[in-house]
Structures are given as structure tokens and as C-alpha cells.
All heavy atoms as TSV, in Angstrom:
chain	resi	resn	atom	element	x	y	z
A	1	MET	N	N	0.859	-1.191	0.009
A	1	MET	CA	C	-0.012	0.008	0.002
A	1	MET	C	C	0.895	1.240	-0.017
A	1	MET	O	O	1.812	1.374	0.799
A	1	MET	CB	C	-0.925	-0.013	1.231
A	1	MET	CG	C	-1.789	1.207	1.378
A	1	MET	SD	S	-2.801	1.188	2.802
A	1	MET	CE	C	-4.338	0.747	2.058
A	2	GLU	N	N	0.595	2.143	-0.867
A	2	GLU	CA	C	1.375	3.392	-0.961
A	2	GLU	C	C	0.929	4.452	0.057
A	2	GLU	O	O	-0.309	4.624	0.240
A	2	GLU	CB	C	1.210	3.994	-2.364
A	2	GLU	CG	C	2.200	5.121	-2.632
A	2	GLU	CD	C	2.113	5.574	-4.083
A	2	GLU	OE1	O	1.939	4.768	-4.972
A	2	GLU	OE2	O	2.244	6.804	-4.314
A	3	LYS	N	N	1.881	5.064	0.754
A	3	LYS	CA	C	1.549	6.049	1.728
A	3	LYS	C	C	1.192	7.371	1.018
A	3	LYS	O	O	1.750	7.700	-0.038
A	3	LYS	CB	C	2.728	6.318	2.652
A	3	LYS	CG	C	3.031	5.152	3.569
A	3	LYS	CD	C	4.205	5.506	4.442
A	3	LYS	CE	C	4.536	4.339	5.375
A	3	LYS	NZ	N	5.619	4.630	6.258
A	4	PRO	N	N	0.229	8.147	1.563
A	4	PRO	CA	C	-0.138	9.423	0.946
A	4	PRO	C	C	0.927	10.522	1.062
A	4	PRO	O	O	0.820	11.556	0.407
A	4	PRO	CB	C	-1.425	9.786	1.663
A	4	PRO	CG	C	-1.297	9.162	2.989
A	4	PRO	CD	C	-0.501	7.868	2.740
A	5	TYR	N	N	1.943	10.321	1.882
A	5	TYR	CA	C	3.004	11.277	2.055
A	5	TYR	C	C	4.284	10.555	2.430
A	5	TYR	O	O	4.246	9.396	2.748
A	5	TYR	CB	C	2.641	12.361	3.043
A	5	TYR	CG	C	2.404	11.863	4.432
A	5	TYR	CD1	C	3.408	11.706	5.315
A	5	TYR	CD2	C	1.088	11.541	4.870
A	5	TYR	CE1	C	3.179	11.253	6.620
A	5	TYR	CE2	C	0.879	11.078	6.193
A	5	TYR	CZ	C	1.924	10.920	7.009
A	5	TYR	OH	O	1.729	10.499	8.272
A	6	ASP	N	N	5.405	11.310	2.466
A	6	ASP	CA	C	6.629	10.667	2.829
A	6	ASP	C	C	7.306	11.527	3.908
A	6	ASP	O	O	6.684	12.418	4.510
A	6	ASP	CB	C	7.564	10.480	1.601
A	6	ASP	CG	C	7.874	11.814	0.876
A	6	ASP	OD1	O	7.806	12.860	1.515
A	6	ASP	OD2	O	8.300	11.704	-0.261
A	7	LYS	N	N	8.592	11.249	4.143
A	7	LYS	CA	C	9.328	11.922	5.237
A	7	LYS	C	C	9.418	13.420	5.050
A	7	LYS	O	O	9.622	14.140	6.039
A	7	LYS	CB	C	10.693	11.318	5.443
A	7	LYS	CG	C	11.632	11.559	4.238
A	7	LYS	CD	C	12.960	10.915	4.467
A	7	LYS	CE	C	13.835	11.140	3.256
A	7	LYS	NZ	N	15.102	10.496	3.411
A	8	ARG	N	N	9.233	13.949	3.859
A	8	ARG	CA	C	9.300	15.400	3.669
A	8	ARG	C	C	8.251	16.122	4.480
A	8	ARG	O	O	8.428	17.227	4.944
A	8	ARG	CB	C	9.175	15.742	2.191
A	8	ARG	CG	C	10.420	15.312	1.370
A	8	ARG	CD	C	10.223	15.569	-0.078
A	8	ARG	NE	N	9.174	14.653	-0.576
A	8	ARG	CZ	C	8.811	14.523	-1.820
A	8	ARG	NH1	N	9.346	15.286	-2.748
A	8	ARG	NH2	N	7.905	13.651	-2.213
A	9	VAL	N	N	7.092	15.456	4.637
A	9	VAL	CA	C	5.981	16.116	5.411
A	9	VAL	C	C	6.419	16.178	6.893
A	9	VAL	O	O	6.171	17.195	7.580
A	9	VAL	CB	C	4.700	15.301	5.297
A	9	VAL	CG1	C	3.633	15.768	6.242
A	9	VAL	CG2	C	4.217	15.299	3.862
A	10	ASP	N	N	7.087	15.166	7.397
A	10	ASP	CA	C	7.584	15.150	8.752
A	10	ASP	C	C	8.629	16.266	8.967
A	10	ASP	O	O	8.606	16.973	9.953
A	10	ASP	CB	C	8.176	13.796	9.155
A	10	ASP	CG	C	7.131	12.720	9.093
A	10	ASP	OD1	O	5.945	12.988	9.410
A	10	ASP	OD2	O	7.482	11.579	8.795
A	11	LEU	N	N	9.534	16.403	8.006
A	11	LEU	CA	C	10.499	17.466	8.117
A	11	LEU	C	C	9.881	18.853	8.020
A	11	LEU	O	O	10.312	19.766	8.754
A	11	LEU	CB	C	11.567	17.304	6.983
A	11	LEU	CG	C	12.405	16.032	7.051
A	11	LEU	CD1	C	13.271	15.878	5.871
A	11	LEU	CD2	C	13.219	16.024	8.312
A	12	TRP	N	N	8.904	19.014	7.168
A	12	TRP	CA	C	8.187	20.294	7.101
A	12	TRP	C	C	7.509	20.589	8.447
A	12	TRP	O	O	7.592	21.725	8.949
A	12	TRP	CB	C	7.114	20.224	5.987
A	12	TRP	CG	C	6.326	21.470	5.840
A	12	TRP	CD1	C	6.671	22.612	5.145
A	12	TRP	CD2	C	5.018	21.744	6.451
A	12	TRP	NE1	N	5.667	23.547	5.245
A	12	TRP	CE2	C	4.662	23.041	5.998
A	12	TRP	CE3	C	4.202	21.010	7.254
A	12	TRP	CZ2	C	3.479	23.604	6.432
A	12	TRP	CZ3	C	3.011	21.611	7.670
A	12	TRP	CH2	C	2.661	22.893	7.241
A	13	SER	N	N	6.909	19.586	9.060
A	13	SER	CA	C	6.271	19.757	10.348
A	13	SER	C	C	7.266	20.129	11.476
A	13	SER	O	O	6.938	21.012	12.292
A	13	SER	CB	C	5.571	18.395	10.813
A	13	SER	OG	O	4.575	18.121	9.888
A	14	ILE	N	N	8.459	19.616	11.424
A	14	ILE	CA	C	9.469	19.968	12.353
A	14	ILE	C	C	9.853	21.473	12.165
A	14	ILE	O	O	10.009	22.209	13.132
A	14	ILE	CB	C	10.752	19.110	12.187
A	14	ILE	CG1	C	10.452	17.690	12.689
A	14	ILE	CG2	C	11.942	19.699	12.963
A	14	ILE	CD1	C	11.525	16.686	12.343
A	15	GLY	N	N	9.930	21.929	10.905
A	15	GLY	CA	C	10.170	23.347	10.648
A	15	GLY	C	C	9.066	24.221	11.252
A	15	GLY	O	O	9.377	25.311	11.797
A	16	ILE	N	N	7.821	23.848	11.105
A	16	ILE	CA	C	6.703	24.590	11.623
A	16	ILE	C	C	6.787	24.675	13.166
A	16	ILE	O	O	6.611	25.748	13.737
A	16	ILE	CB	C	5.361	23.980	11.209
A	16	ILE	CG1	C	5.194	24.051	9.709
A	16	ILE	CG2	C	4.216	24.683	11.917
A	16	ILE	CD1	C	5.205	25.450	9.095
A	17	ILE	N	N	7.140	23.569	13.793
A	17	ILE	CA	C	7.270	23.559	15.252
A	17	ILE	C	C	8.451	24.428	15.675
A	17	ILE	O	O	8.338	25.232	16.673
A	17	ILE	CB	C	7.458	22.122	15.773
A	17	ILE	CG1	C	6.144	21.364	15.543
A	17	ILE	CG2	C	7.853	22.089	17.233
A	17	ILE	CD1	C	6.280	19.816	15.664
A	18	GLN	N	N	9.582	24.421	14.967
A	18	GLN	CA	C	10.699	25.260	15.264
A	18	GLN	C	C	10.300	26.713	15.117
A	18	GLN	O	O	10.671	27.554	15.972
A	18	GLN	CB	C	11.885	24.975	14.329
A	18	GLN	CG	C	12.527	23.627	14.584
A	18	GLN	CD	C	13.523	23.304	13.503
A	18	GLN	OE1	O	13.417	23.690	12.337
A	18	GLN	NE2	N	14.573	22.563	13.899
A	19	TYR	N	N	9.576	27.041	14.082
A	19	TYR	CA	C	9.140	28.450	13.837
A	19	TYR	C	C	8.324	28.906	15.022
A	19	TYR	O	O	8.500	29.988	15.541
A	19	TYR	CB	C	8.303	28.487	12.558
A	19	TYR	CG	C	7.905	29.844	12.070
A	19	TYR	CD1	C	8.559	30.397	10.966
A	19	TYR	CD2	C	6.938	30.601	12.710
A	19	TYR	CE1	C	8.172	31.682	10.492
A	19	TYR	CE2	C	6.574	31.824	12.285
A	19	TYR	CZ	C	7.192	32.380	11.141
A	19	TYR	OH	O	6.872	33.642	10.679
A	20	LEU	N	N	7.342	28.052	15.433
A	20	LEU	CA	C	6.479	28.405	16.560
A	20	LEU	C	C	7.291	28.600	17.855
A	20	LEU	O	O	7.058	29.540	18.585
A	20	LEU	CB	C	5.453	27.304	16.765
A	20	LEU	CG	C	4.471	27.467	17.922
A	20	LEU	CD1	C	3.671	28.784	17.814
A	20	LEU	CD2	C	3.528	26.278	18.006
A	21	LEU	N	N	8.217	27.705	18.116
A	21	LEU	CA	C	9.018	27.784	19.365
A	21	LEU	C	C	9.904	29.033	19.366
A	21	LEU	O	O	10.072	29.665	20.435
A	21	LEU	CB	C	9.858	26.538	19.539
A	21	LEU	CG	C	9.112	25.251	19.875
A	21	LEU	CD1	C	10.041	24.038	19.813
A	21	LEU	CD2	C	8.410	25.334	21.207
A	22	LEU	N	N	10.447	29.400	18.238
A	22	LEU	CA	C	11.311	30.560	18.178
A	22	LEU	C	C	10.595	31.897	18.165
A	22	LEU	O	O	11.043	32.891	18.760
A	22	LEU	CB	C	12.234	30.460	16.942
A	22	LEU	CG	C	13.291	29.406	17.014
A	22	LEU	CD1	C	13.895	29.131	15.632
A	22	LEU	CD2	C	14.418	29.804	18.019
A	23	SER	N	N	9.471	31.946	17.444
A	23	SER	CA	C	8.789	33.249	17.244
A	23	SER	C	C	7.548	33.453	18.105
A	23	SER	O	O	7.122	34.563	18.327
A	23	SER	CB	C	8.335	33.414	15.756
A	23	SER	OG	O	7.272	32.522	15.456
A	24	GLY	N	N	6.976	32.315	18.565
A	24	GLY	CA	C	5.780	32.452	19.397
A	24	GLY	C	C	4.469	32.517	18.602
A	24	GLY	O	O	3.424	32.669	19.172
A	25	CYS	N	N	4.588	32.333	17.268
A	25	CYS	CA	C	3.365	32.323	16.463
A	25	CYS	C	C	3.577	31.348	15.250
A	25	CYS	O	O	4.695	30.950	14.969
A	25	CYS	CB	C	3.016	33.716	15.960
A	25	CYS	SG	S	4.217	34.423	14.824
A	26	LEU	N	N	2.481	31.025	14.642
A	26	LEU	CA	C	2.553	30.152	13.485
A	26	LEU	C	C	2.865	30.990	12.198
A	26	LEU	O	O	2.433	32.122	12.098
A	26	LEU	CB	C	1.274	29.409	13.272
A	26	LEU	CG	C	0.938	28.398	14.376
A	26	LEU	CD1	C	-0.496	27.934	14.269
A	26	LEU	CD2	C	1.897	27.250	14.277
A	27	PRO	N	N	3.562	30.412	11.237
A	27	PRO	CA	C	3.901	31.152	10.021
A	27	PRO	C	C	2.710	31.378	9.117
A	27	PRO	O	O	2.675	32.417	8.467
A	27	PRO	CB	C	4.986	30.262	9.371
A	27	PRO	CG	C	4.662	28.882	9.855
A	27	PRO	CD	C	4.146	29.060	11.232
A	28	PHE	N	N	1.781	30.471	9.114
A	28	PHE	CA	C	0.629	30.615	8.248
A	28	PHE	C	C	-0.623	30.601	9.106
A	28	PHE	O	O	-0.857	29.639	9.870
A	28	PHE	CB	C	0.576	29.454	7.268
A	28	PHE	CG	C	1.831	29.325	6.425
A	28	PHE	CD1	C	2.680	28.290	6.671
A	28	PHE	CD2	C	2.128	30.228	5.463
A	28	PHE	CE1	C	3.861	28.131	5.920
A	28	PHE	CE2	C	3.349	30.159	4.712
A	28	PHE	CZ	C	4.186	29.095	4.958
A	29	ASP	N	N	-1.423	31.621	9.071
A	29	ASP	CA	C	-2.573	31.707	9.948
A	29	ASP	C	C	-3.628	32.608	9.308
A	29	ASP	O	O	-3.310	33.574	8.579
A	29	ASP	CB	C	-2.147	32.285	11.310
A	29	ASP	CG	C	-3.143	31.941	12.387
A	29	ASP	OD1	O	-4.022	31.103	12.162
A	29	ASP	OD2	O	-3.027	32.526	13.488
A	30	ASP	N	N	-4.851	32.351	9.589
A	30	ASP	CA	C	-5.998	33.169	9.206
A	30	ASP	C	C	-7.139	32.816	10.144
A	30	ASP	O	O	-7.551	31.671	10.197
A	30	ASP	CB	C	-6.360	32.895	7.732
A	30	ASP	CG	C	-7.414	33.846	7.257
A	30	ASP	OD1	O	-8.555	33.792	7.696
A	30	ASP	OD2	O	-7.066	34.685	6.409
A	31	GLU	N	N	-7.610	33.798	10.885
A	31	GLU	CA	C	-8.675	33.553	11.857
A	31	GLU	C	C	-9.981	33.192	11.181
A	31	GLU	O	O	-10.859	32.645	11.865
A	31	GLU	CB	C	-8.825	34.743	12.784
A	31	GLU	CG	C	-7.611	34.993	13.661
A	31	GLU	CD	C	-7.813	36.151	14.601
A	31	GLU	OE1	O	-8.916	36.657	14.769
A	31	GLU	OE2	O	-6.775	36.599	15.172
A	32	GLU	N	N	-10.200	33.547	9.961
A	32	GLU	CA	C	-11.442	33.357	9.316
A	32	GLU	C	C	-11.584	32.092	8.485
A	32	GLU	O	O	-12.659	31.581	8.282
A	32	GLU	CB	C	-11.757	34.594	8.373
A	32	GLU	CG	C	-11.653	35.925	9.057
A	32	GLU	CD	C	-12.762	36.114	10.122
A	32	GLU	OE1	O	-13.888	35.634	9.830
A	32	GLU	OE2	O	-12.515	36.664	11.164
A	33	SER	N	N	-10.456	31.580	7.943
A	33	SER	CA	C	-10.616	30.548	6.928
A	33	SER	C	C	-9.436	29.503	6.966
A	33	SER	O	O	-8.295	29.871	6.782
A	33	SER	CB	C	-10.634	31.214	5.514
A	33	SER	OG	O	-10.514	30.257	4.509
A	34	GLU	N	N	-9.840	28.261	7.157
A	34	GLU	CA	C	-8.850	27.171	7.091
A	34	GLU	C	C	-8.398	27.004	5.657
A	34	GLU	O	O	-7.230	26.600	5.400
A	34	GLU	CB	C	-9.450	25.898	7.632
A	34	GLU	CG	C	-9.607	25.906	9.128
A	34	GLU	CD	C	-10.147	24.596	9.665
A	34	GLU	OE1	O	-10.074	23.575	8.987
A	34	GLU	OE2	O	-10.641	24.578	10.820
A	35	LYS	N	N	-9.253	27.313	4.673
A	35	LYS	CA	C	-8.851	27.243	3.284
A	35	LYS	C	C	-7.729	28.249	2.963
A	35	LYS	O	O	-6.801	27.943	2.188
A	35	LYS	CB	C	-10.027	27.506	2.350
A	35	LYS	CG	C	-10.992	26.354	2.262
A	35	LYS	CD	C	-12.091	26.612	1.240
A	35	LYS	CE	C	-12.985	25.404	1.110
A	35	LYS	NZ	N	-14.023	25.615	0.054
A	36	GLU	N	N	-7.776	29.388	3.584
A	36	GLU	CA	C	-6.751	30.396	3.402
A	36	GLU	C	C	-5.426	29.914	3.958
A	36	GLU	O	O	-4.356	30.124	3.404
A	36	GLU	CB	C	-7.115	31.753	3.981
A	36	GLU	CG	C	-6.054	32.820	3.878
A	36	GLU	CD	C	-5.555	33.110	2.462
A	36	GLU	OE1	O	-6.232	32.825	1.494
A	36	GLU	OE2	O	-4.460	33.640	2.371
A	37	ILE	N	N	-5.459	29.253	5.134
A	37	ILE	CA	C	-4.249	28.692	5.702
A	37	ILE	C	C	-3.678	27.679	4.784
A	37	ILE	O	O	-2.462	27.642	4.511
A	37	ILE	CB	C	-4.536	28.102	7.099
A	37	ILE	CG1	C	-4.978	29.199	8.087
A	37	ILE	CG2	C	-3.298	27.326	7.639
A	37	ILE	CD1	C	-5.502	28.674	9.391
A	38	ALA	N	N	-4.517	26.799	4.209
A	38	ALA	CA	C	-4.026	25.772	3.282
A	38	ALA	C	C	-3.391	26.461	2.083
A	38	ALA	O	O	-2.351	25.998	1.588
A	38	ALA	CB	C	-5.178	24.866	2.879
A	39	ARG	N	N	-4.023	27.515	1.536
A	39	ARG	CA	C	-3.475	28.205	0.364
A	39	ARG	C	C	-2.135	28.771	0.680
A	39	ARG	O	O	-1.181	28.628	-0.084
A	39	ARG	CB	C	-4.444	29.288	-0.090
A	39	ARG	CG	C	-4.005	29.927	-1.454
A	39	ARG	CD	C	-4.540	31.310	-1.618
A	39	ARG	NE	N	-4.056	32.265	-0.604
A	39	ARG	CZ	C	-2.804	32.785	-0.600
A	39	ARG	NH1	N	-1.876	32.432	-1.487
A	39	ARG	NH2	N	-2.438	33.638	0.338
A	40	GLN	N	N	-1.994	29.470	1.839
A	40	GLN	CA	C	-0.740	30.061	2.242
A	40	GLN	C	C	0.335	28.995	2.340
A	40	GLN	O	O	1.478	29.178	1.890
A	40	GLN	CB	C	-0.923	30.756	3.582
A	40	GLN	CG	C	-1.740	31.991	3.571
A	40	GLN	CD	C	-1.979	32.557	4.974
A	40	GLN	OE1	O	-1.455	32.054	5.956
A	40	GLN	NE2	N	-2.837	33.535	5.041
A	41	THR	N	N	0.016	27.880	2.964
A	41	THR	CA	C	0.958	26.795	3.179
A	41	THR	C	C	1.499	26.267	1.894
A	41	THR	O	O	2.681	25.994	1.809
A	41	THR	CB	C	0.276	25.632	3.995
A	41	THR	OG1	O	-0.212	26.162	5.192
A	41	THR	CG2	C	1.202	24.520	4.234
A	42	ILE	N	N	0.671	26.145	0.894
A	42	ILE	CA	C	1.109	25.599	-0.356
A	42	ILE	C	C	1.784	26.618	-1.269
A	42	ILE	O	O	2.790	26.297	-1.892
A	42	ILE	CB	C	-0.147	25.026	-1.096
A	42	ILE	CG1	C	-0.670	23.801	-0.362
A	42	ILE	CG2	C	0.194	24.617	-2.558
A	42	ILE	CD1	C	-2.052	23.335	-0.793
A	43	HIS	N	N	1.260	27.831	-1.284
A	43	HIS	CA	C	1.727	28.824	-2.312
A	43	HIS	C	C	2.649	29.893	-1.829
A	43	HIS	O	O	3.420	30.481	-2.584
A	43	HIS	CB	C	0.507	29.424	-3.009
A	43	HIS	CG	C	-0.340	28.464	-3.738
A	43	HIS	ND1	N	0.069	27.823	-4.883
A	43	HIS	CD2	C	-1.578	27.952	-3.468
A	43	HIS	CE1	C	-0.849	26.988	-5.302
A	43	HIS	NE2	N	-1.886	27.086	-4.432
A	44	ASP	N	N	2.591	30.263	-0.538
A	44	ASP	CA	C	3.374	31.412	-0.090
A	44	ASP	C	C	4.684	30.968	0.475
A	44	ASP	O	O	4.874	29.880	1.032
A	44	ASP	CB	C	2.576	32.159	1.013
A	44	ASP	CG	C	1.317	32.826	0.496
A	44	ASP	OD1	O	1.065	32.806	-0.720
A	44	ASP	OD2	O	0.587	33.369	1.310
A	45	GLU	N	N	5.673	31.820	0.386
A	45	GLU	CA	C	6.968	31.624	1.047
A	45	GLU	C	C	6.755	31.805	2.553
A	45	GLU	O	O	5.834	32.491	3.021
A	45	GLU	CB	C	7.984	32.680	0.582
A	45	GLU	CG	C	8.451	32.492	-0.850
A	45	GLU	CD	C	9.290	31.233	-1.022
A	45	GLU	OE1	O	10.130	30.951	-0.129
A	45	GLU	OE2	O	9.123	30.563	-2.073
A	46	THR	N	N	7.587	31.149	3.310
A	46	THR	CA	C	7.535	31.231	4.775
A	46	THR	C	C	7.850	32.699	5.176
A	46	THR	O	O	8.914	33.222	4.812
A	46	THR	CB	C	8.507	30.323	5.466
A	46	THR	OG1	O	8.259	29.013	4.956
A	46	THR	CG2	C	8.350	30.378	6.963
A	47	PRO	N	N	6.941	33.359	5.890
A	47	PRO	CA	C	7.156	34.754	6.250
A	47	PRO	C	C	8.096	34.822	7.477
A	47	PRO	O	O	8.018	34.021	8.405
A	47	PRO	CB	C	5.753	35.281	6.641
A	47	PRO	CG	C	4.999	34.062	7.083
A	47	PRO	CD	C	5.569	32.934	6.248
A	48	PHE	N	N	9.010	35.761	7.438
A	48	PHE	CA	C	9.900	36.009	8.575
A	48	PHE	C	C	9.826	37.541	8.887
A	48	PHE	O	O	10.757	38.267	8.626
A	48	PHE	CB	C	11.300	35.603	8.242
A	48	PHE	CG	C	11.509	34.136	8.191
A	48	PHE	CD1	C	11.437	33.440	6.956
A	48	PHE	CD2	C	11.693	33.379	9.352
A	48	PHE	CE1	C	11.585	32.092	6.923
A	48	PHE	CE2	C	11.880	32.019	9.296
A	48	PHE	CZ	C	11.772	31.379	8.074
A	49	PRO	N	N	8.681	37.991	9.445
A	49	PRO	CA	C	8.535	39.423	9.769
A	49	PRO	C	C	9.639	39.887	10.737
A	49	PRO	O	O	9.906	39.235	11.739
A	49	PRO	CB	C	7.136	39.594	10.375
A	49	PRO	CG	C	6.686	38.171	10.668
A	49	PRO	CD	C	7.548	37.236	9.904
A	50	SER	N	N	10.231	41.050	10.395
A	50	SER	CA	C	11.334	41.530	11.244
A	50	SER	C	C	10.933	41.798	12.661
A	50	SER	O	O	11.758	41.687	13.564
A	50	SER	CB	C	11.932	42.783	10.594
A	50	SER	OG	O	10.998	43.781	10.492
A	51	VAL	N	N	9.698	42.143	12.887
A	51	VAL	CA	C	9.235	42.385	14.281
A	51	VAL	C	C	9.437	41.166	15.140
A	51	VAL	O	O	9.826	41.273	16.286
A	51	VAL	CB	C	7.731	42.775	14.235
A	51	VAL	CG1	C	7.153	42.799	15.639
A	51	VAL	CG2	C	7.528	44.099	13.522
A	52	LEU	N	N	9.172	39.976	14.575
A	52	LEU	CA	C	9.332	38.730	15.361
A	52	LEU	C	C	10.736	38.169	15.295
A	52	LEU	O	O	11.202	37.537	16.236
A	52	LEU	CB	C	8.345	37.668	14.803
A	52	LEU	CG	C	6.864	38.005	14.949
A	52	LEU	CD1	C	6.068	36.948	14.247
A	52	LEU	CD2	C	6.457	38.134	16.357
A	53	TRP	N	N	11.443	38.341	14.114
A	53	TRP	CA	C	12.682	37.638	13.884
A	53	TRP	C	C	13.938	38.462	14.066
A	53	TRP	O	O	15.024	37.924	13.926
A	53	TRP	CB	C	12.597	37.004	12.511
A	53	TRP	CG	C	11.692	35.860	12.481
A	53	TRP	CD1	C	10.314	35.917	12.223
A	53	TRP	CD2	C	11.964	34.533	12.754
A	53	TRP	NE1	N	9.772	34.662	12.350
A	53	TRP	CE2	C	10.762	33.788	12.654
A	53	TRP	CE3	C	13.158	33.866	13.097
A	53	TRP	CZ2	C	10.710	32.417	12.860
A	53	TRP	CZ3	C	13.059	32.448	13.274
A	53	TRP	CH2	C	11.850	31.771	13.222
A	54	LYS	N	N	13.833	39.747	14.415
A	54	LYS	CA	C	15.029	40.578	14.489
A	54	LYS	C	C	15.985	40.154	15.612
A	54	LYS	O	O	17.177	40.374	15.495
A	54	LYS	CB	C	14.664	42.034	14.623
A	54	LYS	CG	C	13.939	42.430	15.890
A	54	LYS	CD	C	13.568	43.870	15.911
A	54	LYS	CE	C	12.785	44.215	17.108
A	54	LYS	NZ	N	12.270	45.557	17.056
A	55	LYS	N	N	15.498	39.521	16.644
A	55	LYS	CA	C	16.350	39.085	17.754
A	55	LYS	C	C	16.705	37.615	17.640
A	55	LYS	O	O	17.376	37.076	18.531
A	55	LYS	CB	C	15.628	39.352	19.086
A	55	LYS	CG	C	15.454	40.793	19.346
A	55	LYS	CD	C	14.837	41.037	20.716
A	55	LYS	CE	C	14.656	42.522	20.990
A	55	LYS	NZ	N	14.033	42.802	22.256
A	56	ILE	N	N	16.312	36.936	16.599
A	56	ILE	CA	C	16.612	35.529	16.409
A	56	ILE	C	C	17.752	35.405	15.424
A	56	ILE	O	O	17.778	36.049	14.403
A	56	ILE	CB	C	15.344	34.772	15.912
A	56	ILE	CG1	C	14.268	34.922	16.979
A	56	ILE	CG2	C	15.670	33.307	15.630
A	56	ILE	CD1	C	12.881	34.454	16.564
A	57	SER	N	N	18.694	34.548	15.733
A	57	SER	CA	C	19.893	34.450	14.909
A	57	SER	C	C	19.604	33.980	13.490
A	57	SER	O	O	18.652	33.271	13.238
A	57	SER	CB	C	20.904	33.457	15.548
A	57	SER	OG	O	20.462	32.154	15.410
A	58	LEU	N	N	20.495	34.365	12.610
A	58	LEU	CA	C	20.398	33.941	11.210
A	58	LEU	C	C	20.506	32.425	11.113
A	58	LEU	O	O	19.826	31.798	10.294
A	58	LEU	CB	C	21.449	34.627	10.376
A	58	LEU	CG	C	21.467	34.327	8.850
A	58	LEU	CD1	C	20.127	34.644	8.219
A	58	LEU	CD2	C	22.600	35.029	8.185
A	59	GLU	N	N	21.314	31.838	11.940
A	59	GLU	CA	C	21.477	30.385	11.923
A	59	GLU	C	C	20.172	29.694	12.304
A	59	GLU	O	O	19.797	28.673	11.659
A	59	GLU	CB	C	22.570	29.930	12.913
A	59	GLU	CG	C	23.954	30.349	12.463
A	59	GLU	CD	C	24.345	31.791	12.893
A	59	GLU	OE1	O	23.568	32.474	13.550
A	59	GLU	OE2	O	25.431	32.230	12.477
A	60	ALA	N	N	19.420	30.212	13.286
A	60	ALA	CA	C	18.152	29.665	13.658
A	60	ALA	C	C	17.138	29.810	12.543
A	60	ALA	O	O	16.368	28.876	12.204
A	60	ALA	CB	C	17.624	30.290	14.962
A	61	ARG	N	N	17.119	30.959	11.907
A	61	ARG	CA	C	16.196	31.187	10.777
A	61	ARG	C	C	16.523	30.225	9.663
A	61	ARG	O	O	15.642	29.656	9.038
A	61	ARG	CB	C	16.280	32.624	10.315
A	61	ARG	CG	C	15.401	32.885	9.111
A	61	ARG	CD	C	15.499	34.259	8.644
A	61	ARG	NE	N	14.899	34.339	7.328
A	61	ARG	CZ	C	14.527	35.462	6.719
A	61	ARG	NH1	N	14.723	36.592	7.292
A	61	ARG	NH2	N	13.992	35.422	5.529
A	62	ASN	N	N	17.825	30.068	9.330
A	62	ASN	CA	C	18.217	29.138	8.294
A	62	ASN	C	C	17.789	27.696	8.571
A	62	ASN	O	O	17.435	26.939	7.668
A	62	ASN	CB	C	19.706	29.229	7.998
A	62	ASN	CG	C	20.072	30.525	7.337
A	62	ASN	OD1	O	19.259	31.214	6.708
A	62	ASN	ND2	N	21.335	30.925	7.420
A	63	LEU	N	N	17.868	27.316	9.834
A	63	LEU	CA	C	17.432	26.002	10.231
A	63	LEU	C	C	15.951	25.820	9.951
A	63	LEU	O	O	15.498	24.790	9.385
A	63	LEU	CB	C	17.789	25.715	11.719
A	63	LEU	CG	C	17.322	24.393	12.277
A	63	LEU	CD1	C	18.018	23.254	11.588
A	63	LEU	CD2	C	17.562	24.344	13.768
A	64	VAL	N	N	15.126	26.798	10.365
A	64	VAL	CA	C	13.739	26.732	10.121
A	64	VAL	C	C	13.415	26.732	8.623
A	64	VAL	O	O	12.485	25.982	8.205
A	64	VAL	CB	C	13.029	27.929	10.843
A	64	VAL	CG1	C	11.568	28.035	10.435
A	64	VAL	CG2	C	13.179	27.860	12.339
A	65	ASP	N	N	14.099	27.473	7.875
A	65	ASP	CA	C	13.798	27.709	6.461
A	65	ASP	C	C	14.591	26.776	5.532
A	65	ASP	O	O	14.511	26.922	4.318
A	65	ASP	CB	C	14.064	29.168	6.073
A	65	ASP	CG	C	13.346	29.553	4.801
A	65	ASP	OD1	O	12.252	29.056	4.566
A	65	ASP	OD2	O	13.884	30.374	4.077
A	66	SER	N	N	15.296	25.800	6.077
A	66	SER	CA	C	16.076	24.895	5.179
A	66	SER	C	C	15.118	24.055	4.327
A	66	SER	O	O	14.087	23.632	4.781
A	66	SER	CB	C	16.987	23.998	6.041
A	66	SER	OG	O	16.242	23.188	6.878
A	67	LYS	N	N	15.522	23.898	3.094
A	67	LYS	CA	C	14.666	23.198	2.150
A	67	LYS	C	C	15.333	21.959	1.673
A	67	LYS	O	O	16.470	21.749	1.588
A	67	LYS	CB	C	14.385	24.121	0.994
A	67	LYS	CG	C	13.525	25.267	1.413
A	67	LYS	CD	C	13.245	26.231	0.276
A	67	LYS	CE	C	12.291	27.259	0.744
A	67	LYS	NZ	N	12.622	28.535	0.725
């Protein structure tokens, strides 16, 4: 039986958890629509707003954003 996803999904999930732990918020969010969150997740680059990330090291950001 073929799995619907592979280890890349797990690695992506680790990046989301790292983002949350470092910044205190999720990278993709919308209070009104889960469909919008799904769209952002698929189509948008990971946001690193300077307000949240200015005190976080470049190395930590690169770890979160590694592809």
C-alpha cells in the first residue's frame, strides 16, 4: 500500500514547530478561513517578519527555512 506522504511532510512539520518555538506564532494563519491557511501553506513563502525575527539568529532562521 502506498503512503499518501513521505518523510518530507515530517521534516516540514518539524520546521513549523521550530518556527512556533522561536517566534511564538505560526507562520501561516488566518482567523477566518482554514482554506486560506491551506493556500498560504502551499503557495506562499515562509514569512519572517522583522518584528518577530530581528532578535533571532540567522542560523536559527536558516534551520527553520532549510529546504
